[in-house]
LUMVEX-167266 format. One record per residue (C-alpha): x negated, y negated, z negated; residue in one letter; residue number from 1. Coordinates in nm, 4 decimals. Each point is the difference from the previous one (the first is absolute). Layout:
N
X,Y,Z,A,NUM .
...
//
This chain:
422
-12.6622,-10.1291,-7.8554,M,1 .
0.2393,-0.2086,-0.2080,N,2 .
-0.0392,-0.3073,0.2206,E,3 .
0.0755,0.2145,0.3067,H,4 .
0.3222,0.1263,-0.1599,F,5 .
0.0930,-0.3580,-0.0914,E,6 .
-0.0638,-0.1033,0.3589,E,7 .
0.2289,0.2813,0.1150,M,8 .
0.2693,-0.1272,-0.2364,L,9 .
-0.0374,-0.3468,0.1505,R,10 .
0.0468,0.1445,0.3465,R,11 .
0.3169,0.1758,-0.1175,L,12 .
0.1631,-0.3265,-0.1061,K,13 .
0.2535,-0.1558,0.2331,L,14 .
-0.1264,-0.2959,0.1965,T,15 .
0.1487,-0.3418,-0.0626,K,16 .
0.2149,0.0281,0.3132,S,17 .
0.1167,0.3503,-0.0973,Q,18 .
0.1056,-0.1224,-0.3454,K,19 .
0.1885,-0.2874,0.1626,K,20 .
0.1679,0.2400,0.2449,D,21 .
0.1199,0.2277,-0.2799,A,22 .
0.1292,-0.2880,-0.2121,K,23 .
0.1754,-0.1683,0.2916,T,24 .
0.1827,0.3200,0.0888,K,25 .
0.1137,0.1174,-0.3416,Y,26 .
0.1085,-0.3484,-0.1050,I,27 .
0.1829,-0.0409,0.3302,G,28 .
0.1939,0.3232,-0.0549,V,29 .
0.0760,-0.0744,-0.3660,A,30 .
0.1037,-0.3602,0.0614,E,31 .
0.2328,0.0933,0.2836,Y,32 .
0.1688,0.2779,-0.1982,L,33 .
0.0401,-0.2357,-0.2940,H,34 .
0.1872,-0.2409,0.2275,S,35 .
0.2290,0.2860,0.1085,Q,36 .
0.0808,0.1282,-0.3494,F,37 .
-0.0235,-0.3064,-0.2259,Y,38 .
0.1300,-0.3569,0.0003,D,39 .
-0.3008,-0.1293,-0.1927,T,40 .
-0.3281,-0.1349,0.1365,K,41 .
-0.2724,0.2601,0.0421,Y,42 .
-0.2636,-0.0160,-0.2748,S,43 .
-0.1649,0.3404,0.0316,G,44 .
0.1774,0.1448,-0.3045,S,45 .
0.1993,0.2488,0.2099,T,46 .
-0.3097,0.1716,0.1407,K,47 .
-0.2605,0.2263,-0.1562,L,48 .
-0.3103,0.1261,0.1762,L,49 .
-0.0490,0.3689,-0.0688,I,50 .
-0.2225,0.2685,0.1493,G,51 .
-0.3640,-0.0757,0.0730,S,52 .
0.0593,-0.3729,0.0541,Y,53 .
0.1804,-0.0319,-0.3311,G,54 .
-0.2701,0.2004,-0.1781,K,55 .
-0.2804,-0.1797,0.1900,K,56 .
-0.1484,0.3253,0.1245,T,57 .
0.0503,-0.0725,0.3703,N,58 .
-0.2947,0.0193,0.2379,I,59 .
-0.0725,-0.0655,0.3639,R,60 .
0.1276,0.0755,0.2547,P,61 .
0.3385,-0.1604,-0.0817,P,62 .
0.2892,0.2318,-0.0791,T,63 .
0.3668,-0.0384,-0.0943,D,64 .
0.0850,-0.2478,-0.2744,V,65 .
0.2402,0.1661,-0.2467,D,66 .
0.2565,-0.2583,-0.1072,L,67 .
0.2789,0.0476,-0.2547,L,68 .
0.2969,-0.2331,0.0511,F,69 .
0.2444,-0.0500,-0.2864,K,70 .
0.3614,0.0171,0.1162,I,71 .
0.2742,-0.1805,-0.1963,P,72 .
0.2518,0.1793,-0.2250,T,73 .
0.2939,-0.0285,0.2373,E,74 .
-0.1987,0.1515,0.2873,V,75 .
-0.1111,0.2934,-0.2123,F,76 .
0.3537,0.0559,-0.1322,D,77 .
0.1374,-0.0052,0.3538,H,78 .
-0.2361,0.2650,0.1328,Y,79 .
-0.0077,0.2030,-0.3224,Y,80 .
0.3777,0.0412,0.0271,N,81 .
-0.0118,0.0528,0.3767,H,82 .
0.2311,0.2772,0.1190,S,83 .
-0.2681,0.1504,0.2226,G,84 .
-0.3790,-0.0009,-0.0163,N,85 .
-0.0478,-0.3281,-0.1850,G,86 .
-0.3833,0.0028,0.0077,P,87 .
0.0023,0.0523,0.3761,S,88 .
0.2586,-0.2774,0.0488,A,89 .
-0.2129,-0.2415,-0.2054,L,90 .
-0.3146,0.0781,0.1977,L,91 .
0.1840,-0.0425,0.3292,Q,92 .
0.1475,-0.3300,-0.1170,D,93 .
-0.3463,-0.1305,-0.0831,I,94 .
-0.1358,0.1310,0.3292,R,95 .
0.2761,-0.1853,0.1885,T,96 .
-0.0665,-0.3237,-0.1897,K,97 .
-0.3744,0.0159,0.0658,L,98 .
0.0627,0.0761,0.3670,S,99 .
0.1621,-0.3417,0.0332,K,100 .
-0.3210,-0.1725,-0.1131,K,101 .
-0.2562,0.2238,0.1673,Y,102 .
0.1426,0.0049,0.3508,T,103 .
-0.3095,0.0336,0.2171,T,104 .
-0.1887,0.3284,0.0325,T,105 .
-0.0014,0.0917,-0.3690,E,106 .
0.1389,0.3422,-0.0849,K,107 .
0.2209,0.0242,-0.3066,I,108 .
0.1050,0.3404,-0.1273,S,109 .
0.1581,0.1394,-0.3154,A,110 .
-0.0450,0.3431,-0.1515,W,111 .
-0.0390,0.1619,-0.3388,G,112 .
-0.0303,-0.2874,-0.2453,K,113 .
-0.1416,-0.2795,0.2112,V,114 .
0.0384,-0.2285,0.2978,V,115 .
-0.3154,-0.0335,0.2091,L,116 .
-0.0664,-0.3219,0.1877,V,117 .
-0.2629,0.1016,0.2543,K,118 .
-0.1574,-0.3066,0.1579,F,119 .
-0.1187,0.0036,0.3580,S,120 .
-0.3405,-0.1548,-0.0761,D,121 .
-0.1319,0.3282,-0.1391,G,122 .
-0.1090,-0.1582,-0.3292,K,123 .
0.2025,0.0151,-0.3200,H,124 .
0.3468,0.1517,-0.0104,N,125 .
0.2422,-0.0494,-0.2870,V,126 .
0.1616,0.3015,-0.1671,E,127 .
0.2965,-0.1348,-0.1926,L,128 .
0.1553,0.1763,-0.2999,L,129 .
0.3347,-0.1493,-0.1104,P,130 .
0.0541,0.0372,-0.3733,A,131 .
0.2404,-0.1017,-0.2767,F,132 .
-0.1643,-0.1054,-0.3232,E,133 .
0.1370,0.1728,-0.3110,V,134 .
-0.1971,-0.1024,-0.3065,G,135 .
-0.3585,0.1144,0.0457,D,136 .
0.0677,0.2261,0.2985,V,137 .
0.1582,-0.0168,0.3450,F,138 .
0.2692,0.2057,0.1701,M,139 .
-0.1102,0.0759,0.3544,I,140 .
0.1842,0.1653,0.2917,P,141 .
-0.0802,0.3365,0.1552,N,142 .
0.2069,0.0773,0.3078,N,143 .
-0.1042,0.3666,0.0229,E,144 .
0.2320,0.2906,-0.0835,N,145 .
0.3152,-0.2087,0.0082,G,146 .
-0.1486,-0.2952,-0.1848,G,147 .
-0.0931,-0.0607,-0.3627,D,148 .
-0.1440,-0.2639,-0.2326,W,149 .
-0.3238,0.0517,-0.1883,E,150 .
-0.1638,-0.1717,-0.2950,S,151 .
-0.3369,-0.1573,0.0820,F,152 .
-0.2328,-0.1606,-0.2551,D,153 .
-0.2035,-0.2168,0.2361,A,154 .
-0.1621,-0.2073,-0.2721,R,155 .
-0.1295,0.3051,-0.1866,A,156 .
-0.2009,0.0930,0.3088,D,157 .
-0.1446,-0.3506,0.0234,L,158 .
-0.0671,-0.0169,-0.3749,D,159 .
-0.1828,0.3346,0.0029,A,160 .
-0.2337,-0.1323,0.2678,M,161 .
-0.0610,-0.3270,-0.1833,N,162 .
-0.0685,0.1841,-0.3271,D,163 .
-0.2423,0.2449,0.1622,A,164 .
-0.1831,-0.2809,0.1764,N,165 .
-0.0351,-0.1998,-0.3221,A,166 .
-0.1167,0.3089,-0.1917,R,167 .
-0.2709,0.0728,0.2586,T,168 .
-0.1124,-0.3627,0.0460,S,169 .
0.1324,-0.0130,0.3560,G,170 .
-0.1368,0.3340,0.1162,K,171 .
0.3379,0.1731,0.0396,A,172 .
0.1122,-0.2076,0.2971,R,173 .
-0.3457,0.0111,0.1546,K,174 .
-0.0226,0.3795,-0.0265,L,175 .
0.3445,0.0343,0.1584,I,176 .
-0.1057,-0.2198,0.2916,K,177 .
-0.3190,0.2016,0.0478,I,178 .
0.1842,0.3335,-0.0011,I,179 .
0.2753,-0.1351,0.2243,K,180 .
-0.2677,-0.0873,0.2536,R,181 .
-0.1236,0.3590,-0.0129,W,182 .
0.3593,0.1218,0.0453,R,183 .
0.0495,-0.2160,0.3114,I,184 .
-0.3273,0.1233,0.1471,R,185 .
0.0951,0.3621,-0.0707,T,186 .
0.2893,0.0144,0.2434,L,187 .
0.0752,0.3683,-0.0558,S,188 .
0.0553,-0.0528,-0.3741,L,189 .
0.3691,0.0199,-0.0946,S,190 .
-0.0236,-0.2166,-0.3120,I,191 .
0.2250,-0.3047,-0.0185,K,192 .
-0.1160,-0.3417,-0.1149,S,193 .
0.1948,0.0037,-0.3261,F,194 .
-0.1378,0.3469,-0.0762,E,195 .
-0.3510,-0.1455,0.0256,I,196 .
0.1025,-0.2698,-0.2481,E,197 .
0.1403,0.2546,-0.2445,Q,198 .
-0.3073,0.2211,0.0353,A,199 .
-0.2400,-0.2862,-0.0690,C,200 .
0.1910,-0.1086,-0.3101,L,201 .
0.0160,0.3580,-0.1294,S,202 .
-0.3743,0.0365,0.0573,F,203 .
-0.0765,-0.3242,-0.1853,L,204 .
0.2087,0.1223,-0.2950,D,205 .
-0.2631,0.2695,-0.0539,T,206 .
-0.3172,-0.1743,0.1240,Y,207 .
-0.1840,-0.2914,-0.1600,D,208 .
-0.1112,-0.2163,0.2918,A,209 .
-0.1140,-0.2952,-0.2102,S,210 .
-0.3766,0.0379,0.0431,D,211 .
-0.0072,0.2085,0.3184,K,212 .
-0.1133,-0.0987,0.3486,T,213 .
0.2432,0.0246,0.2901,W,214 .
-0.1967,0.2904,0.1437,A,215 .
0.0410,0.1917,-0.3266,A,216 .
0.3700,-0.0882,-0.0347,I,217 .
0.0889,0.1030,0.3556,V,218 .
-0.1972,0.3237,-0.0284,H,219 .
0.1738,0.0779,-0.3313,A,220 .
0.3402,-0.0714,0.1556,F,221 .
-0.0534,0.2406,0.2888,F,222 .
-0.1306,0.2619,-0.2461,S,223 .
0.3188,-0.0417,-0.2064,W,224 .
0.2324,-0.0261,0.3006,F,225 .
-0.1195,0.3192,0.1668,V,226 .
0.1471,0.1977,-0.2916,T,227 .
0.2915,-0.2309,-0.0865,A,228 .
0.1506,-0.0257,0.3494,S,229 .
0.2537,0.2490,0.1279,D,230 .
-0.0755,-0.1002,0.3601,K,231 .
-0.2490,0.1510,0.2421,D,232 .
-0.3246,-0.0646,-0.1848,T,233 .
-0.2452,0.0587,0.2862,S,234 .
-0.0190,-0.3725,0.0840,Q,235 .
-0.0400,-0.0874,-0.3670,I,236 .
-0.2805,0.2547,-0.0293,Q,237 .
-0.1724,-0.1528,0.3029,T,238 .
0.0167,-0.3453,-0.1575,A,239 .
-0.1304,0.1418,-0.3281,L,240 .
-0.2968,0.1652,0.1718,S,241 .
-0.0908,-0.3228,0.1825,R,242 .
0.0347,-0.2018,-0.3204,A,243 .
-0.2323,0.2396,-0.1810,A,244 .
-0.2516,-0.0254,0.2818,K,245 .
0.0188,-0.3804,-0.0026,A,246 .
-0.0717,-0.0101,-0.3729,I,247 .
-0.2961,0.2338,0.0454,E,248 .
-0.1412,-0.2281,0.2715,Y,249 .
0.0486,-0.3046,-0.2218,E,250 .
-0.1775,0.1669,-0.2940,E,251 .
-0.2962,0.0574,0.2323,N,252 .
-0.0005,-0.3635,0.1183,D,253 .
0.1199,0.1002,0.3465,K,254 .
0.2577,-0.2774,0.0116,F,255 .
0.0524,-0.0056,0.3765,A,256 .
0.0734,0.3741,-0.0035,D,257 .
0.2365,-0.0468,-0.2956,A,258 .
0.1916,-0.2687,0.1905,C,259 .
0.0238,0.2266,0.3033,N,260 .
0.1659,0.2715,-0.2100,E,261 .
0.2505,-0.2460,-0.1427,W,262 .
0.0676,-0.1263,0.3533,R,263 .
0.0973,0.3557,0.0956,K,264 .
0.2589,-0.0113,-0.2801,V,265 .
0.1396,-0.3503,0.0557,F,266 .
-0.0926,-0.0882,0.3590,G,267 .
-0.2729,-0.2106,0.1554,N,268 .
0.2212,-0.3046,0.0399,K,269 .
0.0953,-0.0090,-0.3668,T,270 .
-0.3023,0.1208,-0.1928,F,271 .
-0.3070,-0.2123,0.0826,P,272 .
-0.3302,0.1346,0.1198,A,273 .
-0.2805,-0.0398,-0.2502,Y,274 .
-0.1070,-0.3630,-0.0321,D,275 .
-0.2725,-0.0974,-0.2455,K,276 .
0.1395,-0.3559,-0.0048,N,277 .
0.3521,0.1028,-0.0945,L,278 .
-0.0560,-0.0039,-0.3762,A,279 .
-0.1198,-0.3593,0.0165,K,280 .
0.2864,-0.1026,0.2295,V,281 .
0.2575,0.1594,-0.2299,R,282 .
-0.1557,-0.1795,-0.2966,Q,283 .
0.0271,-0.3343,0.1771,L,284 .
0.3558,0.0690,0.1163,M,285 .
0.1024,0.0789,-0.3581,A,286 .
-0.1038,-0.3546,-0.0938,I,287 .
0.1595,-0.1742,0.2975,D,288 .
0.2831,0.1764,0.1801,T,289 .
0.1431,-0.1858,0.2958,H,290 .
0.3425,0.0890,0.1339,E,291 .
-0.0739,-0.1371,0.3470,D,292 .
-0.3258,0.1930,0.0418,E,293 .
-0.0109,0.2125,0.3135,E,294 .
-0.1505,0.3461,0.0270,F,295 .
-0.1269,0.1588,0.3163,I,296 .
0.2005,0.3192,-0.0653,E,297 .
0.3190,-0.2040,0.0381,D,298 .
-0.1051,-0.1412,0.3361,L,299 .
-0.1811,0.2864,0.1748,H,300 .
-0.0499,0.3734,-0.0472,P,301 .
-0.3364,0.0554,-0.1700,V,302 .
-0.2109,0.2874,0.1305,R,303 .
-0.3610,-0.0759,-0.0874,I,304 .
-0.2400,0.1458,0.2553,D,305 .
-0.3409,0.0817,-0.1559,P,306 .
-0.1596,-0.0621,0.3396,A,307 .
0.0531,-0.3737,-0.0524,H,308 .
-0.2254,-0.1269,-0.2783,Q,309 .
0.1496,-0.3449,-0.0479,L,310 .
-0.1665,-0.2445,-0.2400,S,311 .
0.0264,-0.3679,-0.0914,V,312 .
-0.3068,-0.2160,-0.0572,S,313 .
0.0039,-0.3621,-0.1099,A,314 .
-0.2276,-0.3029,0.0053,T,315 .
0.0182,-0.2970,-0.2348,V,316 .
-0.0999,-0.3514,0.1028,S,317 .
0.0371,-0.3549,-0.1224,G,318 .
-0.1789,-0.3278,-0.0509,K,319 .
-0.2989,0.0484,-0.2235,G,320 .
-0.0131,0.3780,0.0475,F,321 .
-0.1901,0.2188,0.2410,I,322 .
0.2407,0.2171,0.1991,T,323 .
-0.0211,0.3480,-0.1457,R,324 .
0.1916,0.3221,0.0120,S,325 .
0.2619,0.0267,-0.2733,L,326 .
-0.1935,0.2802,-0.1681,Q,327 .
-0.3249,-0.2028,0.0011,E,328 .
0.1886,-0.3009,-0.1354,F,329 .
0.1550,0.2007,-0.2836,V,330 .
-0.3335,0.1637,-0.0812,N,331 .
-0.1569,-0.3450,-0.0313,R,332 .
0.2805,-0.2013,-0.1597,Y,333 .
0.2237,0.2765,-0.1439,L,334 .
0.3140,-0.1718,0.1348,K,335 .
0.0958,-0.2408,0.2777,I,336 .
0.0709,-0.3628,-0.0980,P,337 .
0.3279,-0.1502,0.1116,K,338 .
0.0336,-0.1881,0.3289,H,339 .
-0.2554,0.1893,0.2052,L,340 .
0.0705,0.1546,0.3394,S,341 .
0.0302,0.3760,0.0361,I,342 .
-0.0060,0.1718,0.3387,T,343 .
0.1163,0.3601,0.0060,F,344 .
-0.1073,0.2216,0.2885,T,345 .
0.1396,0.3380,0.1039,V,346 .
-0.2577,0.2632,0.0884,N,347 .
0.0678,0.3249,0.1826,G,348 .
0.3431,-0.0917,0.1391,A,349 .
0.1231,0.2532,0.2594,P,350 .
-0.0084,-0.1309,0.3549,Q,351 .
0.3341,-0.1452,0.1023,G,352 .
0.1357,-0.0113,-0.3554,S,353 .
0.2140,-0.2772,-0.1418,Q,354 .
-0.1485,-0.1519,-0.3163,I,355 .
0.2250,-0.1062,-0.2863,L,356 .
-0.1111,-0.1871,-0.3120,W,357 .
0.1307,-0.0332,-0.3539,K,358 .
-0.1306,-0.2453,-0.2598,I,359 .
0.1085,0.0644,-0.3584,R,360 .
-0.0693,-0.2458,-0.2822,N,361 .
0.0232,0.0682,-0.3732,F,362 .
-0.0302,-0.1946,-0.3240,G,363 .
0.1581,-0.2932,-0.1822,A,364 .
-0.1229,-0.2677,0.2430,A,365 .
0.1388,0.1760,0.3088,A,366 .
0.3195,0.0778,-0.1887,R,367 .
0.0446,-0.3629,-0.1065,A,368 .
-0.0528,-0.1129,0.3580,A,369 .
0.2538,0.2579,0.1242,N,370 .
-0.2731,0.1301,0.2290,D,371 .
-0.0298,0.3698,-0.0779,L,372 .
0.0334,0.0679,0.3738,R,373 .
0.0335,0.3602,0.1190,G,374 .
0.1506,-0.0404,0.3479,K,375 .
-0.1455,0.2124,0.2800,I,376 .
-0.0865,-0.2064,0.3056,T,377 .
-0.1584,0.0610,0.3389,E,378 .
-0.3560,-0.1200,0.0507,G,379 .
-0.3292,0.0633,0.1682,G,380 .
-0.3275,0.1596,-0.0976,L,381 .
-0.0756,-0.2935,-0.2306,T,382 .
0.2167,-0.1754,-0.2560,H,383 .
-0.0823,-0.3272,-0.1832,N,384 .
0.1014,-0.0898,-0.3547,E,385 .
-0.1200,-0.2316,-0.2767,S,386 .
-0.0677,0.0807,-0.3642,S,387 .
0.2811,-0.1697,-0.1919,K,388 .
0.1009,0.1759,-0.3184,Y,389 .
-0.1792,0.1475,-0.2990,L,390 .
0.0245,0.3785,-0.0090,G,391 .
-0.0488,0.3065,0.2140,T,392 .
0.1822,0.0100,0.3331,H,393 .
-0.0266,0.2145,0.3104,Y,394 .
0.0228,0.0018,0.3765,A,395 .
0.1207,0.3124,0.1773,E,396 .
0.0070,0.0747,0.3711,C,397 .
0.1778,0.2676,0.2002,Y,398 .
-0.0722,0.1411,0.3448,A,399 .
0.3170,0.0857,0.1946,I,400 .
-0.0082,0.2337,0.3009,L,401 .
0.3226,0.0828,0.1855,N,402 .
0.2030,-0.1323,-0.2925,G,403 .
-0.1830,0.2144,-0.2580,V,404 .
-0.2420,-0.1189,-0.2673,C,405 .
-0.3061,0.2175,0.0594,V,406 .
-0.2498,-0.1852,-0.2211,A,407 .
-0.0027,-0.2462,-0.2881,R,408 .
-0.2685,-0.1719,-0.2062,A,409 .
-0.0173,-0.2399,-0.2937,M,410 .
-0.2334,-0.2649,-0.1399,Q,411 .
0.0309,-0.1352,-0.3553,F,412 .
-0.0850,-0.3648,-0.0660,V,413 .
-0.0920,-0.1170,-0.3552,P,414 .
0.0391,-0.3773,-0.0499,I,415 .
-0.1306,-0.1980,-0.2990,S,416 .
0.1266,-0.3143,-0.1700,E,417 .
-0.2967,-0.2047,0.1145,E,418 .
0.0709,-0.2093,0.3063,E,419 .
-0.2377,-0.0833,0.2789,N,420 .
-0.0990,-0.3544,-0.0934,E,421 .
-0.2843,-0.0329,0.2508,S,422 .
//
């Protein structure tokens, strides 16, 4: 199941456009405020990402970006010595300044300790925390109960996450993302995001995850959390029971049933259905990641319908060779020489479906040629390629009905160093 958990973690990452959206917005807010409070050119030194984006524990769908903005000494002194509610006056001043930049349909409000810039596009918002740096900590405003200033050690929070992640060889952040996904899916659960982070770190302080599978780690977390949490534990108990059942299925080689149990915990869109090819795909992706690669889950909802048994066959042809099916060719020659023609054919496509194709290359030759591919394009029932690069590559097709991916299939293509010299 490990490769299925890793695939879920991939699906939880922000897309390239989502990352750009977040960065554009928080830099825009920070740069504008810098121009309002400082005479110097903006360099990024007056901002600090905190919260899940600062700790790199954020997942999809996009949420608020927590941004700390460092105010200058004279501004802090002015509002610290304010005759009324200084924290409230500071927040309102910042709200007014931001309102001059964001003048369209954005909503900007101030309460508690922050100013929220709520953008009209429904994507990322920016939650701004003004702060005055004092040594290793920050003084932050709180406008409640007449107003007060509090000490906040933002870097300690970030350092604790970095230390835990290093100690667990990267598993701390991954576990937090996995459990956050469960929290989002469990809408009735009154556990906040930062409480999930604290719980995961506390759990990892007592649990050695170094040689454990993700199934074992997640099951152990829910087993620990059901007794450690002071919240309503019924939802945690449900997750624990499903995790236990999934592990039992896996131990009995019932991998599809195991995936179905995990999908009940994390959702069908996030946790993949069982795919015997996934381990090989994950292995290839670990060698050659490609930032511009597209995934069907980002383009269409995926609800695989078992009634549609989609498959991809392939034939190989070229001068000097008898045209054969890919499987017959591999059985005879072990691998396909370079510069032969490969025709992929979709079988079992639902009537009226739109067919999309994805070609993904791997290996040093494809990498050197900057031809790893990975874009999803529209096509027909057949798709033509040529064998170019040494290594194992794959073609994948998707059947789309009413905007939903209802079937998908994959064909691996092994290519040798030997060229077709006939």
